[in-house]
C-alpha positions, 0 to 999 in steps of 0.5 A: 687810744692804744697808740697814745697809751703806748707813747705815754708808757715809752716816755715813762720808761725814758724818765725811769731810765734817767731816774735809775741812774741815780742812787737807788732807795737802798743807797742812802746818805742820811741828810735833808740838805738836798731835798730842802735845797730842792723844795726851796727852789720850788717855793716849798710846795709841801707847805701848801697843804696840811699833812698826815705823815705815816711812819713805822716798820709794818702797816704804813701803806695799808694805814695810809690807804685807809686815811686816804679813803676816809678823808676822800669820803668826807669830801677832801681832795687827797694826795697820797705818796707811798713807796715802794710801788707794786707794779708801776712807779706811778702808783707812788703818787696818788691824787683823787684815789688813784695813781697819776697818769704816766703823762702826768708823772713825766710832766712832774719830772720834767717840770722839776728837772732843771731845779734838780740839776741845780741842787746836784751841781751844788752838792757833793752827793747828787740827789737820790731817786727817792729824793727826786720822786719826793720833790715831784710829789710835793710839786704835783700835789701843789699843782693839783691842788690837793686839800691834804696830803698823806705821806708815807715815809720811805725809810726811817723818819727823821732824815727821810726826804718826806720829813721836810714837810711839817705834819700836823698829825704824825702816825706811828705804825708798829716798829720792829727790826728792819733796815738795821744797816741804816736805822740801828741794830735795836728797836729803841734806835729804830723807833727814835729815828722813826719818831723824827717825824713828830713836829712841834705841837703836832698830834701823834697817833701811836699804834701799840708798841713794845716798851722798847719802841714806845719809850723813845717815841714818848720822849720825842712827844714830850720834847716837841710838846706834842699830844699823843693818842695811844692804841689800846688806851685812847682808841682801838679795836673793841670787837672783831668778827671774821666775815665773808670777804673780810671782817666786821669791826667795832672801833673805839675812836678818839671821839666815840664808838663806831659800830658795824664797820665792814673792812674788806681785807683780812687779818687782825693786823688790818683791823688795828690799821683801821683803828689807827687810820680812824684815830688819825683822821679824827685827830686831823679834824680835831678830836672831841665828843662833838666832832665824831665823824659821820658813821655812814661816811666811815662805813662807806670809806672802809667798805671801799678800801683797796689794799693790793698785795695785802692778803689779796685773792688773785685766783680761786680754785685753788685760792691764790693769795698775794702778800707783800710781807718782807720781814719777820713781823709781816710774815708773822701777821700773814701766818696768823691771818691765814690760820685764823681766817682761812681753812686750807686743806693744803697750803703751798708757799711761793717765796722770793726775798731780797738778799738784804732781808732776814730770810731766815726769820721770814721762813721761820714765821711761815713754816707754821702754816705752809705745808710745802714751799717753792722758793724762787726769785723776783726780777730785782737785782737785790733778789736772793738767789733761789739756791741760797734761799733753798739752803736756808729753807731746808734747814727750817722746812726739811729737804722734802718740803722745799722745791726750787723754781728760778722763775716766778711764773714757773714757781707759781705753776709748780705751787698750783700743781702741788696744791692740787695734788692729793692721794685721796680721790674724794678730796676737793681742790677747793680747800687748797691754797697758795700764798705768794710772798716774801717781798713787795717786788714778788707780790707786784710781779705776782699780781701782774702774772694774774692780770691785776692792774696797778692801783 
């Protein structure tokens, strides 16, 4: 068995090496021409199942996981496509609630590789890695076959490769500034691009948005004769109580009220993600008072939700949390959740960010909850150098509160030592905590350090 698994992983590495010769997800030539050419050659597999399409700046992965959990519990066979992955690329293509196997991933690639070559030969710009992964996903879902697909946008919306699928439900998570080099320099531009997933006569389920983001989304709704459901108006969180291991919710859905829903993840933002997911599934099945979802199925689905790398506890005494926040909006949600739901005597942060992200904004949001900070880097080529990050951090935290460890494992060890340090002999380490954040890659590598398997 071990030899077989080893062989599968070797094949997976070979495929990844081939894919990594293509443009990475950080290099984009905005166009749907290449992915359309590929799906045409594959006989349009993305049209073989209904689609729920999830876009937005933050909350996409958690919301998509919740939609997946609800639909699975109701009885559908669900395929879910997400990005980026935390630990292993197979996480991106989910069928039946889990990542596909390395062998299935390799098979999906080998099956479409000849068609990818045809597209490459007819295009000035070869297909990017993300475009190929998207084609693999569509084909794998059709082969399974799945009964519905939950697609998470990679970047943007209108020209994202996933947008060759026509979703009957478009989900718009909160929109904020991110990827300005591709999406635009203000929230209205970014929201307009993300609203590109809205298709003719579809249903749009929209999270609470700033006025600047809401206006272009609603214009697109009108243009496409779509129907819109807005968080805080047609659906939302009625009550939220912090509970052991998560939170207890009372949710207003499109078809009624859902009482006593336990969500085993932390943060008010996750409660809003749950309401968004619930309304999306109601919209998928056709919202209406006579179509309210079965309350026990809803409770079971939410109780079983797993959101790796989202305020995930990976160790106790001292508590170590891992969070994939990688922009100021996400860092603010993290800081708010830590303040509201944990009572740390001393919280130490381990932060590694990408060089193209708003590191200053991330650090500013975290400063309110972190007592001492260890800056580091992850293994990605785009990672910001620790010394550069430290220079920024010292402006915000002050020199005495900032420590530098170039390796993530050393940074975690240093943070644990700092968290356990106390001048009061009677003080227990049980109130100490560490949060590791700043990037999806940082979160994924931290999970691996603590022995967590990809999910």
